[in-house]
C-alpha positions, 0 to 999 in steps of 0.5 A: 660733772661740775656745777661750778662757782657763782651759782646763786643758792638759797638765801638761808642756811640748811639746804637739803639736796637730792640728785636726779638719776639722769646725772644732769640735775641737782634738786635743793630745798632750803629754809627760804622755802624754795625748791631749786633745780640746777641743770647742767647739760655739759661740763663747761656751761654754768648751770641754769636754776629753776625754782618753785616755792611753797613757803615752808622750810624744807628739811629733806627732799627726794625725787623719783620718776616724775615726782618730787617730795619734800618734808617741811619743819611743820612735820608734813610731806608734800608732793609735786610733779617733776620737773614742772613743779605742779603741786600734786598734794599732801602726802601726810603728817608725822609726829616729828620732823622728817629728816631723811628719805630712802 
């Protein structure tokens, strides 16, 4: 699958990336505080971009089922519904920056 050139990404650097299991969506989070969902339903169309923001710097992101979690530089872990982006809550706080989900 190609996501092609010309797609507007995050305004700041250091982007976290997660791939949806359907193979059609890529989810990104960045220093700009936005979480973006890029969807490409055919290999020839320019992907659409949807986003929601919670105003924190995303250090890593993970999607599973109908949920999306992102860790912030504030050492916290937040959860949203996917793909609607409705905030479902605070999952926890850590003693340091979370850099990876598995």
